[in-house]
HTML snippet that shows the backbone in 3Dmol.js (N, CA, C, O; Angstrom):
<script src="https://3Dmol.org/build/3Dmol-min.js"></script>
<div id="view" style="width:600px;height:400px;position:relative"></div>
<script>
const pdb = `
ATOM      1  N   MET A   1      44.462 -26.013 -21.352  1.00  0.00           N
ATOM      2  CA  MET A   1      44.265 -26.958 -20.275  1.00  0.00           C
ATOM      3  C   MET A   1      44.505 -26.295 -18.920  1.00  0.00           C
ATOM      4  O   MET A   1      43.789 -26.558 -17.954  1.00  0.00           O
ATOM      5  N   LEU A   2      45.518 -25.434 -18.862  1.00  0.00           N
ATOM      6  CA  LEU A   2      45.836 -24.770 -17.606  1.00  0.00           C
ATOM      7  C   LEU A   2      44.741 -23.774 -17.219  1.00  0.00           C
ATOM      8  O   LEU A   2      44.406 -23.636 -16.043  1.00  0.00           O
ATOM      9  N   LYS A   3      44.180 -23.076 -18.228  1.00  0.00           N
ATOM     10  CA  LYS A   3      43.081 -22.137 -17.954  1.00  0.00           C
ATOM     11  C   LYS A   3      41.868 -22.867 -17.399  1.00  0.00           C
ATOM     12  O   LYS A   3      41.229 -22.395 -16.459  1.00  0.00           O
ATOM     13  N   ARG A   4      41.555 -23.998 -17.972  1.00  0.00           N
ATOM     14  CA  ARG A   4      40.400 -24.774 -17.541  1.00  0.00           C
ATOM     15  C   ARG A   4      40.586 -25.268 -16.105  1.00  0.00           C
ATOM     16  O   ARG A   4      39.636 -25.300 -15.324  1.00  0.00           O
ATOM     17  N   MET A   5      41.803 -25.648 -15.772  1.00  0.00           N
ATOM     18  CA  MET A   5      42.097 -26.133 -14.426  1.00  0.00           C
ATOM     19  C   MET A   5      42.017 -24.988 -13.416  1.00  0.00           C
ATOM     20  O   MET A   5      41.506 -25.171 -12.311  1.00  0.00           O
ATOM     21  N   LYS A   6      42.522 -23.801 -13.793  1.00  0.00           N
ATOM     22  CA  LYS A   6      42.433 -22.638 -12.905  1.00  0.00           C
ATOM     23  C   LYS A   6      40.975 -22.269 -12.663  1.00  0.00           C
ATOM     24  O   LYS A   6      40.590 -21.935 -11.543  1.00  0.00           O
ATOM     25  N   ALA A   7      40.168 -22.331 -13.716  1.00  0.00           N
ATOM     26  CA  ALA A   7      38.756 -21.999 -13.587  1.00  0.00           C
ATOM     27  C   ALA A   7      38.057 -22.991 -12.671  1.00  0.00           C
ATOM     28  O   ALA A   7      37.216 -22.587 -11.869  1.00  0.00           O
ATOM     29  N   ALA A   8      38.382 -24.282 -12.766  1.00  0.00           N
ATOM     30  CA  ALA A   8      37.764 -25.304 -11.924  1.00  0.00           C
ATOM     31  C   ALA A   8      38.171 -25.111 -10.467  1.00  0.00           C
ATOM     32  O   ALA A   8      37.341 -25.237  -9.567  1.00  0.00           O
ATOM     33  N   VAL A   9      39.445 -24.806 -10.234  1.00  0.00           N
ATOM     34  CA  VAL A   9      39.911 -24.580  -8.862  1.00  0.00           C
ATOM     35  C   VAL A   9      39.243 -23.334  -8.281  1.00  0.00           C
ATOM     36  O   VAL A   9      38.837 -23.340  -7.118  1.00  0.00           O
ATOM     37  N   ALA A  10      39.124 -22.278  -9.066  1.00  0.00           N
ATOM     38  CA  ALA A  10      38.484 -21.047  -8.602  1.00  0.00           C
ATOM     39  C   ALA A  10      37.013 -21.293  -8.291  1.00  0.00           C
ATOM     40  O   ALA A  10      36.513 -20.805  -7.278  1.00  0.00           O
ATOM     41  N   ALA A  11      36.313 -22.038  -9.138  1.00  0.00           N
ATOM     42  CA  ALA A  11      34.905 -22.333  -8.911  1.00  0.00           C
ATOM     43  C   ALA A  11      34.727 -23.191  -7.664  1.00  0.00           C
ATOM     44  O   ALA A  11      33.817 -22.947  -6.872  1.00  0.00           O
ATOM     45  N   THR A  12      35.577 -24.179  -7.482  1.00  0.00           N
ATOM     46  CA  THR A  12      35.493 -25.045  -6.303  1.00  0.00           C
ATOM     47  C   THR A  12      35.775 -24.258  -5.032  1.00  0.00           C
ATOM     48  O   THR A  12      35.105 -24.453  -4.018  1.00  0.00           O
ATOM     49  N   THR A  13      36.761 -23.374  -5.081  1.00  0.00           N
ATOM     50  CA  THR A  13      37.082 -22.536  -3.929  1.00  0.00           C
ATOM     51  C   THR A  13      35.908 -21.625  -3.588  1.00  0.00           C
ATOM     52  O   THR A  13      35.585 -21.445  -2.413  1.00  0.00           O
ATOM     53  N   ALA A  14      35.273 -21.054  -4.593  1.00  0.00           N
ATOM     54  CA  ALA A  14      34.134 -20.164  -4.361  1.00  0.00           C
ATOM     55  C   ALA A  14      32.971 -20.920  -3.724  1.00  0.00           C
ATOM     56  O   ALA A  14      32.317 -20.401  -2.820  1.00  0.00           O
ATOM     57  N   VAL A  15      32.712 -22.129  -4.182  1.00  0.00           N
ATOM     58  CA  VAL A  15      31.620 -22.925  -3.630  1.00  0.00           C
ATOM     59  C   VAL A  15      31.912 -23.306  -2.177  1.00  0.00           C
ATOM     60  O   VAL A  15      31.027 -23.231  -1.324  1.00  0.00           O
ATOM     61  N   VAL A  16      33.144 -23.710  -1.897  1.00  0.00           N
ATOM     62  CA  VAL A  16      33.508 -24.100  -0.533  1.00  0.00           C
ATOM     63  C   VAL A  16      33.431 -22.901   0.406  1.00  0.00           C
ATOM     64  O   VAL A  16      32.908 -23.021   1.514  1.00  0.00           O
ATOM     65  N   LEU A  17      33.949 -21.737  -0.023  1.00  0.00           N
ATOM     66  CA  LEU A  17      33.928 -20.555   0.835  1.00  0.00           C
ATOM     67  C   LEU A  17      32.513 -20.041   1.061  1.00  0.00           C
ATOM     68  O   LEU A  17      32.186 -19.600   2.163  1.00  0.00           O
ATOM     69  N   SER A  18      31.673 -20.090   0.040  1.00  0.00           N
ATOM     70  CA  SER A  18      30.302 -19.608   0.221  1.00  0.00           C
ATOM     71  C   SER A  18      29.524 -20.527   1.153  1.00  0.00           C
ATOM     72  O   SER A  18      28.659 -20.063   1.894  1.00  0.00           O
ATOM     73  N   GLY A  19      29.816 -21.816   1.126  1.00  0.00           N
ATOM     74  CA  GLY A  19      29.167 -22.746   2.059  1.00  0.00           C
ATOM     75  C   GLY A  19      29.617 -22.503   3.481  1.00  0.00           C
ATOM     76  O   GLY A  19      28.825 -22.641   4.413  1.00  0.00           O
ATOM     77  N   THR A  20      30.872 -22.143   3.662  1.00  0.00           N
ATOM     78  CA  THR A  20      31.391 -21.864   5.001  1.00  0.00           C
ATOM     79  C   THR A  20      30.766 -20.590   5.549  1.00  0.00           C
ATOM     80  O   THR A  20      30.408 -20.538   6.726  1.00  0.00           O
ATOM     81  N   VAL A  21      30.632 -19.583   4.735  1.00  0.00           N
ATOM     82  CA  VAL A  21      30.047 -18.319   5.162  1.00  0.00           C
ATOM     83  C   VAL A  21      28.567 -18.504   5.483  1.00  0.00           C
ATOM     84  O   VAL A  21      28.060 -17.906   6.432  1.00  0.00           O
ATOM     85  N   ALA A  22      27.878 -19.319   4.709  1.00  0.00           N
ATOM     86  CA  ALA A  22      26.450 -19.507   4.927  1.00  0.00           C
ATOM     87  C   ALA A  22      26.161 -20.241   6.226  1.00  0.00           C
ATOM     88  O   ALA A  22      25.127 -20.000   6.848  1.00  0.00           O
ATOM     89  N   SER A  23      27.043 -21.124   6.648  1.00  0.00           N
ATOM     90  CA  SER A  23      26.781 -21.885   7.864  1.00  0.00           C
ATOM     91  C   SER A  23      27.386 -21.238   9.104  1.00  0.00           C
ATOM     92  O   SER A  23      27.202 -21.756  10.205  1.00  0.00           O
ATOM     93  N   ALA A  24      28.087 -20.146   8.964  1.00  0.00           N
ATOM     94  CA  ALA A  24      28.692 -19.479  10.114  1.00  0.00           C
ATOM     95  C   ALA A  24      27.630 -18.766  10.933  1.00  0.00           C
ATOM     96  O   ALA A  24      26.599 -18.358  10.398  1.00  0.00           O
ATOM     97  N   GLY A  25      27.874 -18.616  12.213  1.00  0.00           N
ATOM     98  CA  GLY A  25      26.978 -17.848  13.058  1.00  0.00           C
ATOM     99  C   GLY A  25      25.909 -18.663  13.734  1.00  0.00           C
ATOM    100  O   GLY A  25      24.992 -18.080  14.313  1.00  0.00           O
ATOM    101  N   GLY A  26      25.970 -19.962  13.697  1.00  0.00           N
ATOM    102  CA  GLY A  26      24.948 -20.779  14.321  1.00  0.00           C
ATOM    103  C   GLY A  26      25.175 -21.028  15.798  1.00  0.00           C
ATOM    104  O   GLY A  26      24.421 -21.787  16.407  1.00  0.00           O
ATOM    105  N   LEU A  27      26.186 -20.417  16.397  1.00  0.00           N
ATOM    106  CA  LEU A  27      26.521 -20.692  17.793  1.00  0.00           C
ATOM    107  C   LEU A  27      25.912 -19.703  18.768  1.00  0.00           C
ATOM    108  O   LEU A  27      26.002 -19.920  19.976  1.00  0.00           O
ATOM    109  N   SER A  28      25.301 -18.637  18.306  1.00  0.00           N
ATOM    110  CA  SER A  28      24.750 -17.634  19.206  1.00  0.00           C
ATOM    111  C   SER A  28      23.366 -18.053  19.689  1.00  0.00           C
ATOM    112  O   SER A  28      22.737 -18.950  19.127  1.00  0.00           O
ATOM    113  N   ASP A  29      22.906 -17.380  20.748  1.00  0.00           N
ATOM    114  CA  ASP A  29      21.584 -17.675  21.294  1.00  0.00           C
ATOM    115  C   ASP A  29      20.507 -17.258  20.301  1.00  0.00           C
ATOM    116  O   ASP A  29      20.680 -16.314  19.531  1.00  0.00           O
ATOM    117  N   ALA A  30      19.418 -17.964  20.336  1.00  0.00           N
ATOM    118  CA  ALA A  30      18.298 -17.638  19.451  1.00  0.00           C
ATOM    119  C   ALA A  30      17.605 -16.381  19.961  1.00  0.00           C
ATOM    120  O   ALA A  30      17.468 -16.188  21.169  1.00  0.00           O
ATOM    121  N   ILE A  31      17.173 -15.533  19.042  1.00  0.00           N
ATOM    122  CA  ILE A  31      16.462 -14.313  19.414  1.00  0.00           C
ATOM    123  C   ILE A  31      14.981 -14.647  19.536  1.00  0.00           C
ATOM    124  O   ILE A  31      14.349 -15.102  18.583  1.00  0.00           O
ATOM    125  N   VAL A  32      14.445 -14.413  20.719  1.00  0.00           N
ATOM    126  CA  VAL A  32      13.041 -14.706  20.970  1.00  0.00           C
ATOM    127  C   VAL A  32      12.337 -13.396  21.260  1.00  0.00           C
ATOM    128  O   VAL A  32      12.736 -12.646  22.151  1.00  0.00           O
ATOM    129  N   GLU A  33      11.287 -13.125  20.503  1.00  0.00           N
ATOM    130  CA  GLU A  33      10.540 -11.889  20.695  1.00  0.00           C
ATOM    131  C   GLU A  33       9.575 -12.041  21.865  1.00  0.00           C
ATOM    132  O   GLU A  33       9.050 -13.123  22.126  1.00  0.00           O
ATOM    133  N   ALA A  34       9.357 -10.937  22.556  1.00  0.00           N
ATOM    134  CA  ALA A  34       8.411 -10.937  23.662  1.00  0.00           C
ATOM    135  C   ALA A  34       6.991 -11.082  23.122  1.00  0.00           C
ATOM    136  O   ALA A  34       6.698 -10.614  22.022  1.00  0.00           O
ATOM    137  N   PRO A  35       6.118 -11.718  23.875  1.00  0.00           N
ATOM    138  CA  PRO A  35       4.741 -11.861  23.396  1.00  0.00           C
ATOM    139  C   PRO A  35       4.058 -10.496  23.280  1.00  0.00           C
ATOM    140  O   PRO A  35       4.293  -9.591  24.081  1.00  0.00           O
ATOM    141  N   VAL A  36       3.220 -10.382  22.277  1.00  0.00           N
ATOM    142  CA  VAL A  36       2.513  -9.125  22.034  1.00  0.00           C
ATOM    143  C   VAL A  36       1.216  -9.135  22.823  1.00  0.00           C
ATOM    144  O   VAL A  36       0.401 -10.048  22.696  1.00  0.00           O
ATOM    145  N   ILE A  37       1.039  -8.108  23.637  1.00  0.00           N
ATOM    146  CA  ILE A  37      -0.185  -7.992  24.431  1.00  0.00           C
ATOM    147  C   ILE A  37      -1.090  -6.976  23.743  1.00  0.00           C
ATOM    148  O   ILE A  37      -0.722  -5.817  23.553  1.00  0.00           O
ATOM    149  N   VAL A  38      -2.271  -7.434  23.378  1.00  0.00           N
ATOM    150  CA  VAL A  38      -3.211  -6.568  22.679  1.00  0.00           C
ATOM    151  C   VAL A  38      -4.206  -6.023  23.697  1.00  0.00           C
ATOM    152  O   VAL A  38      -4.927  -6.781  24.345  1.00  0.00           O
ATOM    153  N   GLU A  39      -4.235  -4.713  23.828  1.00  0.00           N
ATOM    154  CA  GLU A  39      -5.173  -4.088  24.751  1.00  0.00           C
ATOM    155  C   GLU A  39      -6.393  -3.602  23.981  1.00  0.00           C
ATOM    156  O   GLU A  39      -6.324  -3.349  22.778  1.00  0.00           O
ATOM    157  N   ASP A  40      -7.500  -3.477  24.683  1.00  0.00           N
ATOM    158  CA  ASP A  40      -8.703  -2.955  24.052  1.00  0.00           C
ATOM    159  C   ASP A  40      -8.489  -1.493  23.698  1.00  0.00           C
ATOM    160  O   ASP A  40      -8.010  -0.719  24.528  1.00  0.00           O
ATOM    161  N   PRO A  41      -8.835  -1.107  22.483  1.00  0.00           N
ATOM    162  CA  PRO A  41      -8.653   0.297  22.107  1.00  0.00           C
ATOM    163  C   PRO A  41      -9.623   1.204  22.860  1.00  0.00           C
ATOM    164  O   PRO A  41     -10.774   0.847  23.109  1.00  0.00           O
ATOM    165  N   VAL A  42      -9.138   2.355  23.205  1.00  0.00           N
ATOM    166  CA  VAL A  42      -9.969   3.335  23.898  1.00  0.00           C
ATOM    167  C   VAL A  42     -10.694   4.151  22.841  1.00  0.00           C
ATOM    168  O   VAL A  42     -10.073   4.749  21.963  1.00  0.00           O
ATOM    169  N   GLU A  43     -12.000   4.167  22.937  1.00  0.00           N
ATOM    170  CA  GLU A  43     -12.775   4.914  21.953  1.00  0.00           C
ATOM    171  C   GLU A  43     -12.856   6.370  22.381  1.00  0.00           C
ATOM    172  O   GLU A  43     -13.230   6.687  23.510  1.00  0.00           O
ATOM    173  N   VAL A  44     -12.501   7.233  21.463  1.00  0.00           N
ATOM    174  CA  VAL A  44     -12.540   8.664  21.728  1.00  0.00           C
ATOM    175  C   VAL A  44     -13.603   9.259  20.813  1.00  0.00           C
ATOM    176  O   VAL A  44     -13.637   8.971  19.617  1.00  0.00           O
ATOM    177  N   GLY A  45     -14.451  10.075  21.375  1.00  0.00           N
ATOM    178  CA  GLY A  45     -15.504  10.705  20.599  1.00  0.00           C
ATOM    179  C   GLY A  45     -14.920  11.722  19.632  1.00  0.00           C
ATOM    180  O   GLY A  45     -13.802  12.199  19.828  1.00  0.00           O
ATOM    181  N   PRO A  46     -15.664  12.053  18.601  1.00  0.00           N
ATOM    182  CA  PRO A  46     -15.150  13.036  17.641  1.00  0.00           C
ATOM    183  C   PRO A  46     -14.984  14.394  18.305  1.00  0.00           C
ATOM    184  O   PRO A  46     -15.849  14.865  19.043  1.00  0.00           O
ATOM    185  N   THR A  47     -13.872  14.988  18.025  1.00  0.00           N
ATOM    186  CA  THR A  47     -13.615  16.304  18.607  1.00  0.00           C
ATOM    187  C   THR A  47     -13.919  17.370  17.572  1.00  0.00           C
ATOM    188  O   THR A  47     -13.707  17.169  16.376  1.00  0.00           O
ATOM    189  N   GLY A  48     -14.404  18.473  18.026  1.00  0.00           N
ATOM    190  CA  GLY A  48     -14.700  19.586  17.125  1.00  0.00           C
ATOM    191  C   GLY A  48     -13.416  20.307  16.758  1.00  0.00           C
ATOM    192  O   GLY A  48     -12.516  20.442  17.587  1.00  0.00           O
ATOM    193  N   GLY A  49     -13.330  20.763  15.537  1.00  0.00           N
ATOM    194  CA  GLY A  49     -12.160  21.507  15.116  1.00  0.00           C
ATOM    195  C   GLY A  49     -12.174  22.906  15.708  1.00  0.00           C
ATOM    196  O   GLY A  49     -13.159  23.333  16.310  1.00  0.00           O
ATOM    197  N   SER A  50     -11.084  23.599  15.531  1.00  0.00           N
ATOM    198  CA  SER A  50     -11.014  24.947  16.077  1.00  0.00           C
ATOM    199  C   SER A  50     -11.788  25.943  15.221  1.00  0.00           C
ATOM    200  O   SER A  50     -12.161  27.012  15.703  1.00  0.00           O
ATOM    201  N   LEU A  51     -12.031  25.603  13.957  1.00  0.00           N
ATOM    202  CA  LEU A  51     -12.791  26.470  13.057  1.00  0.00           C
ATOM    203  C   LEU A  51     -13.960  25.691  12.475  1.00  0.00           C
ATOM    204  O   LEU A  51     -13.853  24.485  12.255  1.00  0.00           O
ATOM    205  N   PRO A  52     -15.075  26.367  12.224  1.00  0.00           N
ATOM    206  CA  PRO A  52     -16.158  25.675  11.515  1.00  0.00           C
ATOM    207  C   PRO A  52     -15.715  25.303  10.094  1.00  0.00           C
ATOM    208  O   PRO A  52     -14.769  25.880   9.558  1.00  0.00           O
ATOM    209  N   GLY A  53     -16.396  24.354   9.508  1.00  0.00           N
ATOM    210  CA  GLY A  53     -16.000  23.853   8.196  1.00  0.00           C
ATOM    211  C   GLY A  53     -16.170  24.841   7.059  1.00  0.00           C
ATOM    212  O   GLY A  53     -15.592  24.633   5.992  1.00  0.00           O
ATOM    213  N   TRP A  54     -16.931  25.898   7.237  1.00  0.00           N
ATOM    214  CA  TRP A  54     -17.186  26.836   6.146  1.00  0.00           C
ATOM    215  C   TRP A  54     -16.190  27.989   6.127  1.00  0.00           C
ATOM    216  O   TRP A  54     -16.177  28.754   5.163  1.00  0.00           O
ATOM    217  N   VAL A  55     -15.356  28.144   7.150  1.00  0.00           N
ATOM    218  CA  VAL A  55     -14.483  29.319   7.245  1.00  0.00           C
ATOM    219  C   VAL A  55     -13.396  29.298   6.164  1.00  0.00           C
ATOM    220  O   VAL A  55     -13.160  30.313   5.509  1.00  0.00           O
ATOM    221  N   ILE A  56     -12.743  28.166   5.974  1.00  0.00           N
ATOM    222  CA  ILE A  56     -11.640  28.103   4.998  1.00  0.00           C
ATOM    223  C   ILE A  56     -12.154  28.294   3.576  1.00  0.00           C
ATOM    224  O   ILE A  56     -11.573  29.094   2.843  1.00  0.00           O
ATOM    225  N   PRO A  57     -13.219  27.602   3.142  1.00  0.00           N
ATOM    226  CA  PRO A  57     -13.724  27.874   1.788  1.00  0.00           C
ATOM    227  C   PRO A  57     -14.177  29.322   1.605  1.00  0.00           C
ATOM    228  O   PRO A  57     -13.980  29.895   0.533  1.00  0.00           O
ATOM    229  N   ALA A  58     -14.782  29.922   2.635  1.00  0.00           N
ATOM    230  CA  ALA A  58     -15.213  31.322   2.530  1.00  0.00           C
ATOM    231  C   ALA A  58     -14.001  32.243   2.397  1.00  0.00           C
ATOM    232  O   ALA A  58     -14.051  33.223   1.654  1.00  0.00           O
ATOM    233  N   ALA A  59     -12.926  31.943   3.098  1.00  0.00           N
ATOM    234  CA  ALA A  59     -11.712  32.756   2.992  1.00  0.00           C
ATOM    235  C   ALA A  59     -11.104  32.637   1.604  1.00  0.00           C
ATOM    236  O   ALA A  59     -10.616  33.626   1.058  1.00  0.00           O
ATOM    237  N   ILE A  60     -11.125  31.445   1.026  1.00  0.00           N
ATOM    238  CA  ILE A  60     -10.590  31.260  -0.332  1.00  0.00           C
ATOM    239  C   ILE A  60     -11.420  32.031  -1.342  1.00  0.00           C
ATOM    240  O   ILE A  60     -10.871  32.680  -2.232  1.00  0.00           O
ATOM    241  N   VAL A  61     -12.748  31.966  -1.211  1.00  0.00           N
ATOM    242  CA  VAL A  61     -13.616  32.704  -2.130  1.00  0.00           C
ATOM    243  C   VAL A  61     -13.389  34.206  -1.982  1.00  0.00           C
ATOM    244  O   VAL A  61     -13.336  34.921  -2.983  1.00  0.00           O
ATOM    245  N   ALA A  62     -13.255  34.692  -0.754  1.00  0.00           N
ATOM    246  CA  ALA A  62     -13.010  36.122  -0.533  1.00  0.00           C
ATOM    247  C   ALA A  62     -11.672  36.537  -1.132  1.00  0.00           C
ATOM    248  O   ALA A  62     -11.556  37.627  -1.692  1.00  0.00           O
ATOM    249  N   LEU A  63     -10.684  35.696  -1.023  1.00  0.00           N
ATOM    250  CA  LEU A  63      -9.373  35.981  -1.613  1.00  0.00           C
ATOM    251  C   LEU A  63      -9.459  36.055  -3.137  1.00  0.00           C
ATOM    252  O   LEU A  63      -8.881  36.949  -3.755  1.00  0.00           O
ATOM    253  N   LEU A  64     -10.175  35.121  -3.730  1.00  0.00           N
ATOM    254  CA  LEU A  64     -10.328  35.135  -5.191  1.00  0.00           C
ATOM    255  C   LEU A  64     -11.098  36.370  -5.654  1.00  0.00           C
ATOM    256  O   LEU A  64     -10.757  36.959  -6.679  1.00  0.00           O
ATOM    257  N   ILE A  65     -12.132  36.769  -4.911  1.00  0.00           N
ATOM    258  CA  ILE A  65     -12.884  37.977  -5.271  1.00  0.00           C
ATOM    259  C   ILE A  65     -11.992  39.203  -5.139  1.00  0.00           C
ATOM    260  O   ILE A  65     -12.042  40.097  -5.983  1.00  0.00           O
ATOM    261  N   GLY A  66     -11.182  39.256  -4.095  1.00  0.00           N
ATOM    262  CA  GLY A  66     -10.267  40.384  -3.912  1.00  0.00           C
ATOM    263  C   GLY A  66      -9.235  40.474  -5.013  1.00  0.00           C
ATOM    264  O   GLY A  66      -8.925  41.574  -5.471  1.00  0.00           O
ATOM    265  N   VAL A  67      -8.700  39.364  -5.448  1.00  0.00           N
ATOM    266  CA  VAL A  67      -7.717  39.368  -6.542  1.00  0.00           C
ATOM    267  C   VAL A  67      -8.376  39.786  -7.841  1.00  0.00           C
ATOM    268  O   VAL A  67      -7.798  40.552  -8.612  1.00  0.00           O
ATOM    269  N   ALA A  68      -9.577  39.293  -8.094  1.00  0.00           N
ATOM    270  CA  ALA A  68     -10.269  39.626  -9.338  1.00  0.00           C
ATOM    271  C   ALA A  68     -10.647  41.108  -9.382  1.00  0.00           C
ATOM    272  O   ALA A  68     -10.588  41.720 -10.448  1.00  0.00           O
ATOM    273  N   SER A  69     -11.028  41.688  -8.262  1.00  0.00           N
ATOM    274  CA  SER A  69     -11.451  43.086  -8.274  1.00  0.00           C
ATOM    275  C   SER A  69     -10.258  44.046  -8.302  1.00  0.00           C
ATOM    276  O   SER A  69     -10.411  45.189  -8.733  1.00  0.00           O
ATOM    277  N   SER A  70      -9.105  43.623  -7.866  1.00  0.00           N
ATOM    278  CA  SER A  70      -7.947  44.519  -7.848  1.00  0.00           C
ATOM    279  C   SER A  70      -7.098  44.410  -9.113  1.00  0.00           C
ATOM    280  O   SER A  70      -6.115  45.138  -9.254  1.00  0.00           O
ATOM    281  N   SER A  71      -7.452  43.526 -10.026  1.00  0.00           N
ATOM    282  CA  SER A  71      -6.642  43.372 -11.234  1.00  0.00           C
ATOM    283  C   SER A  71      -6.846  44.575 -12.162  1.00  0.00           C
ATOM    284  O   SER A  71      -7.897  45.215 -12.128  1.00  0.00           O
ATOM    285  N   ASP A  72      -5.856  44.875 -12.977  1.00  0.00           N
ATOM    286  CA  ASP A  72      -5.911  46.000 -13.915  1.00  0.00           C
ATOM    287  C   ASP A  72      -6.825  45.680 -15.085  1.00  0.00           C
ATOM    288  O   ASP A  72      -7.161  44.522 -15.334  1.00  0.00           O
ATOM    289  N   ASP A  73      -7.220  46.722 -15.794  1.00  0.00           N
ATOM    290  CA  ASP A  73      -8.033  46.523 -16.994  1.00  0.00           C
ATOM    291  C   ASP A  73      -7.196  45.814 -18.062  1.00  0.00           C
ATOM    292  O   ASP A  73      -5.972  45.936 -18.104  1.00  0.00           O
ATOM    293  N   ASP A  74      -7.878  45.090 -18.898  1.00  0.00           N
ATOM    294  CA  ASP A  74      -7.177  44.357 -19.961  1.00  0.00           C
ATOM    295  C   ASP A  74      -6.736  45.282 -21.103  1.00  0.00           C
ATOM    296  O   ASP A  74      -5.781  44.963 -21.812  1.00  0.00           O
ATOM    297  N   ASP A  75      -7.422  46.434 -21.294  1.00  0.00           N
ATOM    298  CA  ASP A  75      -7.094  47.275 -22.421  1.00  0.00           C
ATOM    299  C   ASP A  75      -5.901  48.183 -22.153  1.00  0.00           C
ATOM    300  O   ASP A  75      -5.461  48.886 -23.062  1.00  0.00           O
ATOM    301  N   GLY A  76      -5.374  48.191 -20.957  1.00  0.00           N
ATOM    302  CA  GLY A  76      -4.149  48.940 -20.657  1.00  0.00           C
ATOM    303  C   GLY A  76      -4.364  50.395 -20.319  1.00  0.00           C
ATOM    304  O   GLY A  76      -3.386  51.095 -20.056  1.00  0.00           O
ATOM    305  N   GLU A  77      -5.593  50.896 -20.311  1.00  0.00           N
ATOM    306  CA  GLU A  77      -5.826  52.310 -19.967  1.00  0.00           C
ATOM    307  C   GLU A  77      -5.973  52.459 -18.461  1.00  0.00           C
ATOM    308  O   GLU A  77      -6.558  51.608 -17.790  1.00  0.00           O
ATOM    309  N   LYS A  78      -5.436  53.546 -17.948  1.00  0.00           N
ATOM    310  CA  LYS A  78      -5.547  53.805 -16.527  1.00  0.00           C
ATOM    311  C   LYS A  78      -6.886  54.496 -16.234  1.00  0.00           C
ATOM    312  O   LYS A  78      -7.369  55.287 -17.044  1.00  0.00           O
ATOM    313  N   ARG A  79      -7.471  54.199 -15.097  1.00  0.00           N
ATOM    314  CA  ARG A  79      -8.719  54.852 -14.701  1.00  0.00           C
ATOM    315  C   ARG A  79      -8.384  56.124 -13.933  1.00  0.00           C
ATOM    316  O   ARG A  79      -7.347  56.202 -13.275  1.00  0.00           O
ATOM    317  N   ARG A  80      -9.262  57.120 -14.016  1.00  0.00           N
ATOM    318  CA  ARG A  80      -9.046  58.382 -13.301  1.00  0.00           C
ATOM    319  C   ARG A  80     -10.035  58.565 -12.233  1.00  0.00           C
ATOM    320  O   ARG A  80     -10.004  59.574 -11.528  1.00  0.00           O
TER     321      ARG A  80
END
`;
const viewer = $3Dmol.createViewer("view");
viewer.addModel(pdb, "pdb");
viewer.setStyle({}, {cartoon: {color: "spectrum"}});
viewer.zoomTo();
viewer.render();
</script>
């Protein structure tokens, strides 16, 4: 009986305290956001890159060809 009464008092205390915490803070000024001003976007024309579009792929292909040509033979014999 005493355990049940302690549990009821604890539950009632928790409900009362949580209600007090939830209603606290209502005395401050309301936060009002400034109105959003939408400006017309400025259209900018496409700008050219610093390199043409074919330079990077050509460099990658040249790198792969260089690696393939400098690799050793698969049979392990040295060339003279």
